[in-house]
Each structure stands twice: as structure tokens, then as C-alpha cells.
FIPA-991210 format. One record per residue (C-alpha): x, y, z; residue number from 1; residue in three letters. Coordinates in steps of 0.25 Angstrom, whole numbers. Layout:
# FIPA-991210
+-------+-------+-------+------+------+
|     x |     y |     z | resi | resn |
+-------+-------+-------+------+------+
|     X |     Y |     Z |  NUM |  Ala |
...
+-------+-------+-------+------+------+
***
This chain:
# FIPA-991210
+-------+-------+-------+------+------+
|     x |     y |     z | resi | resn |
+-------+-------+-------+------+------+
|   700 |  1141 |   523 |    1 |  Unk |
|   691 |  1140 |   535 |    2 |  Unk |
|   689 |  1128 |   543 |    3 |  Unk |
|   674 |  1126 |   538 |    4 |  Unk |
|   677 |  1127 |   524 |    5 |  Unk |
|   688 |  1117 |   526 |    6 |  Unk |
|   678 |  1107 |   533 |    7 |  Unk |
|   668 |  1109 |   521 |    8 |  Unk |
|   679 |  1106 |   511 |    9 |  Unk |
|   683 |  1093 |   519 |   10 |  Unk |
|   668 |  1089 |   521 |   11 |  Unk |
|   666 |  1090 |   506 |   12 |  Unk |
|   677 |  1079 |   505 |   13 |  Unk |
|   669 |  1071 |   515 |   14 |  Unk |
|   677 |  1074 |   527 |   15 |  Unk |
|   668 |  1070 |   539 |   16 |  Unk |
|   678 |  1077 |   549 |   17 |  Unk |
|   676 |  1090 |   543 |   18 |  Unk |
|   661 |  1088 |   543 |   19 |  Unk |
|   662 |  1085 |   558 |   20 |  Unk |
|   671 |  1098 |   561 |   21 |  Unk |
|   661 |  1106 |   553 |   22 |  Unk |
|   649 |  1100 |   561 |   23 |  Unk |
|   656 |  1103 |   574 |   24 |  Unk |
|   659 |  1117 |   570 |   25 |  Unk |
|   645 |  1121 |   565 |   26 |  Unk |
|   635 |  1112 |   572 |   27 |  Unk |
|   633 |  1122 |   584 |   28 |  Unk |
|   630 |  1133 |   574 |   29 |  Unk |
|   619 |  1126 |   568 |   30 |  Unk |
|   613 |  1121 |   581 |   31 |  Unk |
|   614 |  1135 |   587 |   32 |  Unk |
|   608 |  1141 |   575 |   33 |  Unk |
|   596 |  1131 |   574 |   34 |  Unk |
|   593 |  1132 |   589 |   35 |  Unk |
|   593 |  1148 |   588 |   36 |  Unk |
|   584 |  1148 |   576 |   37 |  Unk |
|   574 |  1136 |   580 |   38 |  Unk |
|   576 |  1134 |   595 |   39 |  Unk |
|   576 |  1119 |   592 |   40 |  Unk |
|   588 |  1110 |   597 |   41 |  Unk |
|   582 |  1098 |   589 |   42 |  Unk |
|   582 |  1106 |   576 |   43 |  Unk |
|   596 |  1111 |   579 |   44 |  Unk |
|   601 |  1097 |   581 |   45 |  Unk |
|   594 |  1093 |   568 |   46 |  Unk |
|   600 |  1105 |   560 |   47 |  Unk |
|   614 |  1101 |   564 |   48 |  Unk |
|   612 |  1087 |   559 |   49 |  Unk |
|   605 |  1091 |   546 |   50 |  Unk |
|   614 |  1103 |   542 |   51 |  Unk |
|   627 |  1095 |   544 |   52 |  Unk |
|   621 |  1083 |   537 |   53 |  Unk |
|   618 |  1092 |   525 |   54 |  Unk |
|   632 |  1099 |   526 |   55 |  Unk |
|   638 |  1085 |   525 |   56 |  Unk |
|   629 |  1081 |   514 |   57 |  Unk |
|   633 |  1094 |   506 |   58 |  Unk |
|   647 |  1094 |   510 |   59 |  Unk |
|   653 |  1093 |   496 |   60 |  Unk |
|   646 |  1106 |   493 |   61 |  Unk |
|   650 |  1114 |   506 |   62 |  Unk |
|   664 |  1117 |   502 |   63 |  Unk |
|   659 |  1129 |   494 |   64 |  Unk |
|   652 |  1135 |   506 |   65 |  Unk |
|   659 |  1148 |   509 |   66 |  Unk |
|   652 |  1151 |   522 |   67 |  Unk |
|   648 |  1139 |   529 |   68 |  Unk |
|   643 |  1147 |   541 |   69 |  Unk |
|   632 |  1153 |   532 |   70 |  Unk |
|   630 |  1140 |   525 |   71 |  Unk |
|   627 |  1133 |   538 |   72 |  Unk |
|   619 |  1144 |   544 |   73 |  Unk |
|   610 |  1143 |   532 |   74 |  Unk |
|   608 |  1128 |   533 |   75 |  Unk |
|   605 |  1130 |   548 |   76 |  Unk |
|   595 |  1141 |   545 |   77 |  Unk |
|   588 |  1133 |   534 |   78 |  Unk |
|   587 |  1121 |   544 |   79 |  Unk |
|   581 |  1130 |   554 |   80 |  Unk |
|   571 |  1135 |   544 |   81 |  Unk |
|   568 |  1121 |   539 |   82 |  Unk |
|   566 |  1117 |   554 |   83 |  Unk |
|   556 |  1128 |   556 |   84 |  Unk |
|   548 |  1125 |   544 |   85 |  Unk |
|   548 |  1110 |   549 |   86 |  Unk |
|   543 |  1114 |   563 |   87 |  Unk |
|   532 |  1123 |   557 |   88 |  Unk |
|   527 |  1112 |   548 |   89 |  Unk |
|   527 |  1102 |   559 |   90 |  Unk |
|   519 |  1112 |   568 |   91 |  Unk |
|   509 |  1114 |   557 |   92 |  Unk |
|   507 |  1099 |   555 |   93 |  Unk |
|   506 |  1097 |   570 |   94 |  Unk |
|   495 |  1108 |   571 |   95 |  Unk |
|   488 |  1103 |   559 |   96 |  Unk |
|   488 |  1089 |   565 |   97 |  Unk |
|   483 |  1094 |   579 |   98 |  Unk |
|   471 |  1101 |   571 |   99 |  Unk |
|   468 |  1088 |   564 |  100 |  Unk |
|   469 |  1079 |   576 |  101 |  Unk |
|   461 |  1088 |   585 |  102 |  Unk |
|   446 |  1086 |   582 |  103 |  Unk |
|   441 |  1097 |   591 |  104 |  Unk |
|   449 |  1108 |   584 |  105 |  Unk |
|   448 |  1102 |   570 |  106 |  Unk |
|   438 |  1108 |   560 |  107 |  Unk |
|   429 |  1098 |   554 |  108 |  Unk |
|   436 |  1099 |   540 |  109 |  Unk |
|   449 |  1095 |   547 |  110 |  Unk |
|   443 |  1083 |   553 |  111 |  Unk |
|   436 |  1079 |   540 |  112 |  Unk |
|   449 |  1081 |   533 |  113 |  Unk |
|   457 |  1073 |   543 |  114 |  Unk |
|   447 |  1061 |   541 |  115 |  Unk |
|   447 |  1064 |   526 |  116 |  Unk |
|   462 |  1063 |   525 |  117 |  Unk |
|   462 |  1050 |   533 |  118 |  Unk |
|   452 |  1044 |   524 |  119 |  Unk |
|   460 |  1048 |   512 |  120 |  Unk |
|   473 |  1043 |   518 |  121 |  Unk |
|   466 |  1029 |   520 |  122 |  Unk |
|   461 |  1029 |   505 |  123 |  Unk |
|   475 |  1033 |   500 |  124 |  Unk |
|   481 |  1022 |   508 |  125 |  Unk |
|   472 |  1012 |   502 |  126 |  Unk |
|   476 |  1017 |   488 |  127 |  Unk |
|   491 |  1014 |   491 |  128 |  Unk |
|   497 |  1001 |   486 |  129 |  Unk |
|   495 |   989 |   495 |  130 |  Unk |
|   509 |   989 |   499 |  131 |  Unk |
|   510 |  1004 |   502 |  132 |  Unk |
|   496 |  1003 |   509 |  133 |  Unk |
|   501 |   992 |   518 |  134 |  Unk |
|   514 |   999 |   522 |  135 |  Unk |
|   507 |  1012 |   525 |  136 |  Unk |
|   496 |  1005 |   533 |  137 |  Unk |
|   506 |   997 |   541 |  138 |  Unk |
|   514 |  1009 |   544 |  139 |  Unk |
|   503 |  1019 |   547 |  140 |  Unk |
|   492 |  1010 |   552 |  141 |  Unk |
|   499 |   999 |   559 |  142 |  Unk |
|   511 |  1008 |   563 |  143 |  Unk |
|   522 |   998 |   558 |  144 |  Unk |
|   536 |  1002 |   555 |  145 |  Unk |
|   542 |  1000 |   542 |  146 |  Unk |
|   550 |   987 |   546 |  147 |  Unk |
|   537 |   981 |   551 |  148 |  Unk |
|   529 |   984 |   539 |  149 |  Unk |
|   540 |   978 |   530 |  150 |  Unk |
|   540 |   965 |   538 |  151 |  Unk |
|   524 |   965 |   538 |  152 |  Unk |
|   524 |   967 |   523 |  153 |  Unk |
|   536 |   959 |   520 |  154 |  Unk |
|   543 |   971 |   513 |  155 |  Unk |
|   555 |   979 |   515 |  156 |  Unk |
|   556 |   991 |   524 |  157 |  Unk |
|   560 |   999 |   511 |  158 |  Unk |
|   547 |   994 |   504 |  159 |  Unk |
|   539 |   999 |   516 |  160 |  Unk |
|   546 |  1012 |   516 |  161 |  Unk |
|   543 |  1014 |   501 |  162 |  Unk |
|   529 |  1010 |   502 |  163 |  Unk |
|   526 |  1019 |   514 |  164 |  Unk |
|   533 |  1031 |   507 |  165 |  Unk |
|   525 |  1029 |   494 |  166 |  Unk |
|   512 |  1028 |   503 |  167 |  Unk |
|   515 |  1040 |   511 |  168 |  Unk |
|   518 |  1048 |   499 |  169 |  Unk |
|   506 |  1044 |   491 |  170 |  Unk |
|   497 |  1047 |   504 |  171 |  Unk |
|   503 |  1061 |   506 |  172 |  Unk |
|   502 |  1065 |   492 |  173 |  Unk |
|   488 |  1061 |   491 |  174 |  Unk |
|   484 |  1068 |   504 |  175 |  Unk |
|   492 |  1080 |   500 |  176 |  Unk |
|   485 |  1081 |   487 |  177 |  Unk |
|   471 |  1080 |   493 |  178 |  Unk |
|   473 |  1087 |   506 |  179 |  Unk |
|   485 |  1096 |   505 |  180 |  Unk |
|   499 |  1095 |   511 |  181 |  Unk |
|   496 |  1098 |   525 |  182 |  Unk |
|   487 |  1086 |   527 |  183 |  Unk |
|   497 |  1078 |   520 |  184 |  Unk |
|   508 |  1082 |   530 |  185 |  Unk |
|   498 |  1080 |   542 |  186 |  Unk |
|   496 |  1066 |   538 |  187 |  Unk |
|   507 |  1057 |   545 |  188 |  Unk |
|   511 |  1046 |   535 |  189 |  Unk |
+-------+-------+-------+------+------+
***
């Protein structure tokens, strides 16, 4: 039995030392592959953490993996591909934001849509429950942190998180339904 297979079997039983040995043996391969494919050291560092976290979480099923090198390579490839998609999406969003915030290059429809969307958001905020509206406005308008909102409204931080999550979900769904997903993504709630 090869050493990797042994480590995988030990990990399936919860052996953290076997995991550490596997990590030491394979982390460089992931780093090198991600750097080669993406050119991003930051993405490579993130890949190591995320991939090995997934390996640890899935450790009970890894004992059946016949070719761990191929398995790891596929995970790294998928991670790099996902990273490219995320970077492309971020670039698209930033390009759209620049267009929206630059009045000299914006078309009149874009300026109108931007004003229209802002007015619609205010209307939607006013339709939230009183507690959701208070939490949302204290966060977005007053710039308070969750702990500060909790103290100010005399509620728990967990309640603040719950109300904020519901408010944001409602607002995003409404904006997406009326203006499309791109506008919903561009709005930073």
C-alpha cells in the first residue's frame, strides 16, 4: 500500500497527524499549479486552504480514491476555474459600476435607471417591517455595526443579523424581479 492511501485511510478514522503529513506532501503541488494557471499567489494560498479544508471534511469518503494525484489535480483545476469565473464577474460588476457612476459617459437611460432604482429601493425600504427597516437604515444610512445597532434597539446581535438578512433578501428579490439580476448584483446592500 502506498503512503498516500495509508494517510487517506488514517484520515478517514480522524487521524490529524495523517492529515498533516498529506498536507505537507501535497500543498506545494496545489500552490504551483494554481500559480501556473492563474498567476495569482493570493488565489494559490486560498486554494491550499480551501482544498485541504474540503479534503478534511470529506475524509471519510477518500479511502476509496484510487488515484489521489488525479483527484487533487481535478480539485485544483476546478478551484482555478471557479476563481477565473469570480474574477470575471467582479470585473464585469466594476465596469458596470464605473459606467453608472460616471455621468459624463453614462447614457440618459442609465442615469434615469440609476435614479429610478434608488427611488424604488427607498420605497421598498419603507415597506419593510418597522424592525427590519430600523436595522437596515441604521446599518446602511447611519453606518452602525451590528453590535451598535443591537445596543441602540435593545435587541440581540442575532436578531439584528436575522432582520438584516431578511431585509436584504427582500430588497434583492424585488430589485432583481423589476430590473434584472445585474442591477441587483450592482447594488451593495
